[in-house]
N, CA, C and O atoms as CSV, one atom per row, in Angstrom:
chain,resi,resn,atom,element,x,y,z
A,1,MET,N,N,3.966,15.146,-4.674
A,1,MET,CA,C,3.622,14.391,-5.894
A,1,MET,C,C,2.284,13.578,-5.542
A,1,MET,O,O,2.080,12.834,-4.582
A,2,LEU,N,N,1.392,13.953,-6.645
A,2,LEU,CA,C,0.073,13.622,-6.564
A,2,LEU,C,C,0.084,11.969,-6.443
A,2,LEU,O,O,0.678,11.161,-7.156
A,3,GLY,N,N,-0.695,11.761,-5.404
A,3,GLY,CA,C,-0.691,9.893,-5.229
A,3,GLY,C,C,0.447,9.120,-4.781
A,3,GLY,O,O,0.521,7.899,-4.923
A,4,SER,N,N,1.522,9.993,-4.125
A,4,SER,CA,C,2.755,9.607,-3.646
A,4,SER,C,C,2.696,9.578,-2.149
A,4,SER,O,O,2.018,10.392,-1.521
A,5,ASP,N,N,3.448,8.587,-1.551
A,5,ASP,CA,C,3.459,8.260,-0.330
A,5,ASP,C,C,4.844,8.990,0.096
A,5,ASP,O,O,5.926,8.734,-0.432
A,6,ILE,N,N,4.687,9.737,0.912
A,6,ILE,CA,C,5.846,10.716,1.393
A,6,ILE,C,C,5.984,10.496,2.839
A,6,ILE,O,O,5.096,10.819,3.628
A,7,ARG,N,N,7.303,9.845,3.261
A,7,ARG,CA,C,7.585,9.516,4.427
A,7,ARG,C,C,9.186,9.790,4.755
A,7,ARG,O,O,10.010,9.741,3.842
A,8,PRO,N,N,9.513,10.037,5.916
A,8,PRO,CA,C,10.802,10.079,6.349
A,8,PRO,C,C,11.727,8.877,5.670
A,8,PRO,O,O,11.280,7.789,5.306
A,9,VAL,N,N,12.987,9.265,5.584
A,9,VAL,CA,C,13.959,8.092,5.090
A,9,VAL,C,C,14.242,6.975,6.119
A,9,VAL,O,O,14.827,7.401,7.114
A,10,ALA,N,N,13.998,5.775,6.127
A,10,ALA,CA,C,14.088,4.820,6.873
A,10,ALA,C,C,15.637,4.239,6.954
A,10,ALA,O,O,16.393,4.394,5.995
A,11,ALA,N,N,16.018,3.629,8.038
A,11,ALA,CA,C,17.307,3.329,8.236
A,11,ALA,C,C,18.129,2.477,6.813
A,11,ALA,O,O,19.267,2.620,6.366
A,12,GLY,N,N,17.286,1.806,6.492
A,12,GLY,CA,C,17.649,1.028,5.039
A,12,GLY,C,C,17.651,1.716,3.788
A,12,GLY,O,O,18.098,1.172,2.779
A,13,GLU,N,N,17.142,2.982,3.782
A,13,GLU,CA,C,16.775,3.506,2.693
A,13,GLU,C,C,17.931,4.683,2.126
A,13,GLU,O,O,17.881,5.187,1.004
A,14,TRP,N,N,18.911,4.972,3.108
A,14,TRP,CA,C,19.770,5.931,2.700
A,14,TRP,C,C,20.548,5.841,1.474
A,14,TRP,O,O,20.941,6.840,0.871
A,15,SER,N,N,20.760,4.702,1.121
A,15,SER,CA,C,21.288,4.261,-0.017
A,15,SER,C,C,20.511,4.765,-1.253
A,15,SER,O,O,21.000,5.500,-2.111
A,16,THR,N,N,19.240,4.288,-1.251
A,16,THR,CA,C,18.105,4.949,-2.351
A,16,THR,C,C,17.998,6.368,-2.248
A,16,THR,O,O,17.681,6.932,-3.295
A,17,LEU,N,N,18.189,7.103,-1.219
A,17,LEU,CA,C,18.545,8.662,-1.332
A,17,LEU,C,C,19.801,8.886,-2.456
A,17,LEU,O,O,19.782,9.553,-3.490
A,18,GLY,N,N,20.712,8.217,-1.969
A,18,GLY,CA,C,22.147,8.593,-2.528
A,18,GLY,C,C,21.996,8.412,-4.079
A,18,GLY,O,O,22.366,9.245,-4.906
A,19,TRP,N,N,21.374,7.151,-4.373
A,19,TRP,CA,C,21.008,7.079,-5.934
A,19,TRP,C,C,20.065,8.073,-6.620
A,19,TRP,O,O,20.424,8.494,-7.720
A,20,LEU,N,N,18.932,8.490,-6.120
A,20,LEU,CA,C,18.297,9.432,-6.602
A,20,LEU,C,C,19.121,11.065,-6.547
A,20,LEU,O,O,18.954,11.972,-7.363
A,21,TRP,N,N,19.860,11.079,-5.555
A,21,TRP,CA,C,20.685,12.337,-5.567
A,21,TRP,C,C,21.432,12.333,-6.747
A,21,TRP,O,O,21.655,13.443,-7.231
A,22,GLN,N,N,21.989,11.095,-7.481
A,22,GLN,CA,C,23.175,11.006,-8.520
A,22,GLN,C,C,21.990,11.689,-9.490
A,22,GLN,O,O,22.325,12.744,-10.030
A,23,CYS,N,N,20.656,11.201,-9.762
A,23,CYS,CA,C,19.930,11.767,-10.908
A,23,CYS,C,C,19.846,13.379,-10.812
A,23,CYS,O,O,19.990,14.177,-11.738
A,24,PHE,N,N,19.591,13.636,-9.534
A,24,PHE,CA,C,19.560,15.044,-9.222
A,24,PHE,C,C,20.696,16.002,-9.972
A,24,PHE,O,O,20.481,16.917,-10.768
A,25,ARG,N,N,21.816,15.571,-9.533
A,25,ARG,CA,C,22.995,16.236,-9.653
A,25,ARG,C,C,23.318,16.201,-11.255
A,25,ARG,O,O,23.911,17.128,-11.807
A,26,HIS,N,N,22.833,14.951,-11.992
A,26,HIS,CA,C,22.837,14.797,-13.339
A,26,HIS,C,C,22.019,15.634,-14.168
A,26,HIS,O,O,22.377,16.023,-15.280
A,27,ASP,N,N,20.715,15.965,-13.530
A,27,ASP,CA,C,20.054,16.895,-14.369
A,27,ASP,C,C,20.498,18.500,-13.962
A,27,ASP,O,O,20.033,19.376,-14.691
A,28,LEU,N,N,21.108,18.790,-13.176
A,28,LEU,CA,C,21.836,20.088,-12.724
A,28,LEU,C,C,22.993,20.287,-13.550
A,28,LEU,O,O,23.340,21.380,-13.997
A,29,ALA,N,N,23.642,19.068,-13.759
A,29,ALA,CA,C,24.962,19.463,-14.412
A,29,ALA,C,C,25.274,20.508,-15.604
A,29,ALA,O,O,26.301,21.186,-15.605
A,30,LEU,N,N,24.360,20.573,-16.552
A,30,LEU,CA,C,24.495,21.485,-17.517
A,30,LEU,C,C,24.285,23.178,-16.978
A,30,LEU,O,O,24.887,24.115,-17.502
A,31,VAL,N,N,23.415,23.308,-15.960
A,31,VAL,CA,C,23.232,24.250,-15.281
A,31,VAL,C,C,24.340,24.627,-14.240
A,31,VAL,O,O,24.423,25.836,-14.020
A,32,VAL,N,N,25.047,23.965,-13.685
A,32,VAL,CA,C,26.003,24.397,-12.718
A,32,VAL,C,C,27.373,24.073,-13.342
A,32,VAL,O,O,28.304,24.399,-12.606
A,33,GLY,N,N,27.719,23.537,-14.465
A,33,GLY,CA,C,28.768,22.992,-15.031
A,33,GLY,C,C,29.567,22.077,-14.314
A,33,GLY,O,O,30.782,22.263,-14.254
A,34,GLY,N,N,28.972,21.001,-13.699
A,34,GLY,CA,C,29.321,20.087,-13.000
A,34,GLY,C,C,29.344,18.757,-13.545
A,34,GLY,O,O,28.297,18.188,-13.855
A,35,LEU,N,N,30.718,18.113,-13.710
A,35,LEU,CA,C,31.050,17.099,-14.259
A,35,LEU,C,C,31.002,15.839,-13.186
A,35,LEU,O,O,31.312,16.121,-12.028
A,36,PRO,N,N,30.642,14.489,-13.479
A,36,PRO,CA,C,30.854,13.516,-12.672
A,36,PRO,C,C,32.239,13.213,-12.534
A,36,PRO,O,O,32.920,13.548,-13.503
A,37,TYR,N,N,33.031,12.490,-11.277
A,37,TYR,CA,C,34.100,12.098,-11.147
A,37,TYR,C,C,34.456,11.005,-12.076
A,37,TYR,O,O,33.612,10.531,-12.836
A,38,SER,N,N,35.852,10.532,-12.036
A,38,SER,CA,C,36.135,9.431,-13.098
A,38,SER,C,C,35.504,8.112,-13.010
A,38,SER,O,O,35.587,7.205,-13.837
A,39,ASP,N,N,34.773,8.123,-11.749
A,39,ASP,CA,C,33.956,6.720,-11.635
A,39,ASP,C,C,32.422,6.910,-12.115
A,39,ASP,O,O,31.560,6.037,-12.011
A,40,GLY,N,N,32.260,8.009,-12.579
A,40,GLY,CA,C,30.942,8.302,-12.974
A,40,GLY,C,C,29.852,8.828,-12.047
A,40,GLY,O,O,28.665,8.858,-12.371
A,41,ARG,N,N,30.394,9.296,-10.709
A,41,ARG,CA,C,29.413,9.549,-9.919
A,41,ARG,C,C,29.802,11.143,-9.605
A,41,ARG,O,O,30.910,11.670,-9.701
A,42,TYR,N,N,28.578,11.719,-9.212
A,42,TYR,CA,C,28.860,13.096,-8.994
A,42,TYR,C,C,28.713,13.401,-7.378
A,42,TYR,O,O,28.093,12.753,-6.535
A,43,GLN,N,N,29.454,14.545,-7.238
A,43,GLN,CA,C,29.728,14.545,-5.553
A,43,GLN,C,C,28.566,14.728,-4.823
A,43,GLN,O,O,27.580,15.280,-5.310
A,44,THR,N,N,28.613,14.289,-3.651
A,44,THR,CA,C,27.371,14.206,-2.457
A,44,THR,C,C,27.790,15.133,-1.619
A,44,THR,O,O,27.481,14.835,-0.465
A,45,ARG,N,N,28.489,16.355,-1.723
A,45,ARG,CA,C,28.544,17.233,-0.773
A,45,ARG,C,C,27.114,17.752,-0.294
A,45,ARG,O,O,26.333,18.132,-1.167
A,46,GLY,N,N,26.790,17.783,0.832
A,46,GLY,CA,C,25.334,18.323,0.997
A,46,GLY,C,C,24.397,17.384,1.425
A,46,GLY,O,O,23.527,17.711,2.233
A,47,LEU,N,N,24.492,16.042,0.891
A,47,LEU,CA,C,23.959,15.130,1.215
A,47,LEU,C,C,23.961,14.312,2.289
A,47,LEU,O,O,24.868,13.479,2.318
A,48,PRO,N,N,23.271,14.325,3.083
A,48,PRO,CA,C,23.446,13.335,4.528
A,48,PRO,C,C,23.360,11.919,4.046
A,48,PRO,O,O,22.665,11.521,3.111
A,49,ASP,N,N,24.297,11.086,4.942
A,49,ASP,CA,C,24.103,9.650,4.816
A,49,ASP,C,C,23.427,9.044,5.678
A,49,ASP,O,O,23.092,7.872,5.504
A,50,ARG,N,N,23.070,9.810,6.886
A,50,ARG,CA,C,22.352,9.170,8.136
A,50,ARG,C,C,21.715,10.304,8.769
A,50,ARG,O,O,22.019,11.496,8.736
A,51,PRO,N,N,20.717,9.662,9.386
A,51,PRO,CA,C,19.859,10.909,10.156
A,51,PRO,C,C,20.692,11.564,11.163
A,51,PRO,O,O,21.720,11.077,11.633
A,52,SER,N,N,20.131,12.825,11.500
A,52,SER,CA,C,21.014,13.317,12.676
A,52,SER,C,C,19.821,14.504,12.996
A,52,SER,O,O,18.903,14.758,12.216
A,53,ALA,N,N,20.028,15.136,14.243
A,53,ALA,CA,C,19.110,16.231,14.961
A,53,ALA,C,C,18.815,17.356,13.866
A,53,ALA,O,O,17.709,17.858,13.668
A,54,ASP,N,N,19.875,17.631,13.258
A,54,ASP,CA,C,19.906,19.005,12.180
A,54,ASP,C,C,19.322,18.600,10.804
A,54,ASP,O,O,19.267,19.461,9.926
A,55,VAL,N,N,18.965,17.576,10.606
A,55,VAL,CA,C,18.517,17.238,9.297
A,55,VAL,C,C,17.222,16.161,9.310
A,55,VAL,O,O,16.984,15.261,10.115
A,56,ALA,N,N,16.466,16.597,8.102
A,56,ALA,CA,C,15.118,15.861,8.176
A,56,ALA,C,C,15.153,15.357,6.568
A,56,ALA,O,O,15.287,16.257,5.738
A,57,ALA,N,N,15.061,14.233,6.170
A,57,ALA,CA,C,15.057,13.514,4.774
A,57,ALA,C,C,13.727,12.818,4.428
A,57,ALA,O,O,13.056,12.207,5.260
A,58,TYR,N,N,13.413,12.960,3.169
A,58,TYR,CA,C,12.176,12.348,2.978
A,58,TYR,C,C,12.108,11.783,1.686
A,58,TYR,O,O,12.467,12.525,0.772
A,59,LEU,N,N,11.671,10.456,1.347
A,59,LEU,CA,C,11.294,10.119,-0.014
A,59,LEU,C,C,9.965,10.038,-0.147
A,59,LEU,O,O,9.164,10.085,0.787
A,60,ALA,N,N,9.637,9.883,-1.605
A,60,ALA,CA,C,8.245,9.741,-2.013
A,60,ALA,C,C,8.425,8.573,-3.009
A,60,ALA,O,O,9.262,8.460,-3.905
A,61,TRP,N,N,7.330,7.641,-2.594
A,61,TRP,CA,C,6.780,6.399,-3.373
A,61,TRP,C,C,5.725,6.258,-3.771
A,61,TRP,O,O,4.701,6.561,-3.159
A,62,ARG,N,N,5.798,5.700,-5.036
A,62,ARG,CA,C,4.665,5.206,-5.618
A,62,ARG,C,C,4.680,3.849,-6.376
A,62,ARG,O,O,5.764,3.441,-6.792
A,63,PRO,N,N,3.514,3.098,-6.590
A,63,PRO,CA,C,3.776,1.856,-7.218
A,63,PRO,C,C,4.223,2.061,-8.707
A,63,PRO,O,O,3.722,2.901,-9.456
A,64,HIS,N,N,5.327,1.103,-9.077
A,64,HIS,CA,C,5.786,1.226,-10.504
A,64,HIS,C,C,4.793,0.774,-11.290
A,64,HIS,O,O,4.080,-0.195,-11.031
A,65,PRO,N,N,4.727,1.527,-12.345
A,65,PRO,CA,C,3.556,1.199,-13.392
A,65,PRO,C,C,3.526,-0.029,-13.848
A,65,PRO,O,O,2.409,-0.425,-14.182
A,66,ARG,N,N,4.716,-1.015,-14.009
A,66,ARG,CA,C,5.042,-2.220,-14.892
A,66,ARG,C,C,4.742,-3.155,-13.703
A,66,ARG,O,O,3.889,-4.038,-13.793
A,67,THR,N,N,5.435,-2.947,-12.635
A,67,THR,CA,C,5.611,-4.082,-11.494
A,67,THR,C,C,4.723,-4.055,-10.329
A,67,THR,O,O,4.539,-5.017,-9.582
A,68,GLY,N,N,4.098,-2.717,-10.198
A,68,GLY,CA,C,3.222,-2.576,-9.097
A,68,GLY,C,C,4.001,-2.542,-7.753
A,68,GLY,O,O,3.389,-2.215,-6.736
A,69,GLN,N,N,5.068,-2.801,-7.707
A,69,GLN,CA,C,6.201,-2.703,-6.585
A,69,GLN,C,C,6.191,-1.037,-6.009
A,69,GLN,O,O,5.970,-0.146,-6.829
A,70,GLU,N,N,6.387,-0.772,-4.881
A,70,GLU,CA,C,6.712,0.561,-4.473
A,70,GLU,C,C,8.119,0.933,-5.069
A,70,GLU,O,O,9.118,0.216,-5.126
A,71,SER,N,N,7.960,2.190,-5.485
A,71,SER,CA,C,9.159,2.549,-5.982
A,71,SER,C,C,9.572,4.139,-5.753
A,71,SER,O,O,8.676,4.983,-5.760
A,72,PRO,N,N,10.854,4.493,-5.565
A,72,PRO,CA,C,11.091,5.745,-5.141
A,72,PRO,C,C,10.847,6.717,-6.425
A,72,PRO,O,O,11.278,6.385,-7.529
A,73,VAL,N,N,10.218,7.792,-6.251
A,73,VAL,CA,C,10.069,8.971,-7.403
A,73,VAL,C,C,10.633,10.233,-6.804
A,73,VAL,O,O,10.936,11.054,-7.670
A,74,GLY,N,N,10.829,10.566,-5.734
A,74,GLY,CA,C,11.552,11.881,-5.613
A,74,GLY,C,C,12.070,11.911,-4.010
A,74,GLY,O,O,11.898,10.907,-3.319
A,75,PHE,N,N,12.692,13.073,-3.471
A,75,PHE,CA,C,13.066,13.131,-2.341
A,75,PHE,C,C,13.244,14.645,-1.817
A,75,PHE,O,O,13.174,15.542,-2.657
A,76,ALA,N,N,13.489,14.991,-0.359
A,76,ALA,CA,C,13.338,16.151,0.007
A,76,ALA,C,C,14.477,15.899,1.241
A,76,ALA,O,O,14.650,14.901,1.940
A,77,VAL,N,N,15.131,17.107,1.231
A,77,VAL,CA,C,16.218,17.170,2.390
A,77,VAL,C,C,16.230,18.511,2.956
A,77,VAL,O,O,16.368,19.522,2.268
A,78,VAL,N,N,16.080,18.507,4.257
A,78,VAL,CA,C,16.028,19.843,4.947
A,78,VAL,C,C,17.110,19.769,5.883
A,78,VAL,O,O,17.149,18.883,6.737
A,79,ASP,N,N,18.181,20.841,5.745
A,79,ASP,CA,C,19.035,20.513,6.860
A,79,ASP,C,C,18.890,22.076,7.657
A,79,ASP,O,O,18.207,22.979,7.173
A,80,GLY,N,N,19.578,22.198,8.826
A,80,GLY,CA,C,19.543,23.393,9.658
A,80,GLY,C,C,18.213,23.415,10.467
A,80,GLY,O,O,17.550,24.451,10.500
A,81,LEU,N,N,17.843,22.378,11.071
A,81,LEU,CA,C,16.868,22.281,11.748
A,81,LEU,C,C,17.208,23.062,13.123
A,81,LEU,O,O,16.448,23.882,13.638
A,82,THR,N,N,18.279,22.737,13.558
A,82,THR,CA,C,18.824,23.325,14.860
A,82,THR,C,C,19.219,24.703,14.905
A,82,THR,O,O,19.601,25.248,15.940
A,83,GLU,N,N,19.109,25.401,13.533
A,83,GLU,CA,C,19.775,26.624,13.374
A,83,GLU,C,C,18.580,27.512,13.014
A,83,GLU,O,O,17.433,27.084,12.887
A,84,ALA,N,N,18.995,28.921,12.846
A,84,ALA,CA,C,17.843,29.787,12.369
A,84,ALA,C,C,17.575,30.093,10.896
A,84,ALA,O,O,16.694,30.823,10.442
A,85,ARG,N,N,18.604,29.323,10.169
A,85,ARG,CA,C,18.216,29.091,8.955
A,85,ARG,C,C,18.043,27.814,8.262
A,85,ARG,O,O,18.965,27.037,8.512
A,86,ARG,N,N,17.291,27.424,7.593
A,86,ARG,CA,C,16.874,26.132,6.907
A,86,ARG,C,C,17.441,26.147,5.622
A,86,ARG,O,O,17.507,27.248,5.075
A,87,LEU,N,N,17.879,25.131,5.002
A,87,LEU,CA,C,18.374,24.982,3.535
A,87,LEU,C,C,17.793,23.681,2.949
A,87,LEU,O,O,18.053,23.356,1.791
């Protein structure tokens, strides 16, 4: 993302990754036929909740247009780092 600061997910940012994942799953819901659970959350299968040797996760940050505070605008998760195939 142009003008974004992309960096690895820090220890206290894994819940932020989880919130962005919910937006991602919502956007895909019509494509994959996925409905949220009864509490309104989508499944998190495939989403890591902490760092590991097999996973790299990144958040992209930009200043919020109204507040100027650093805000998350995107994410990337790569797993299979110890395998022949990455996902």
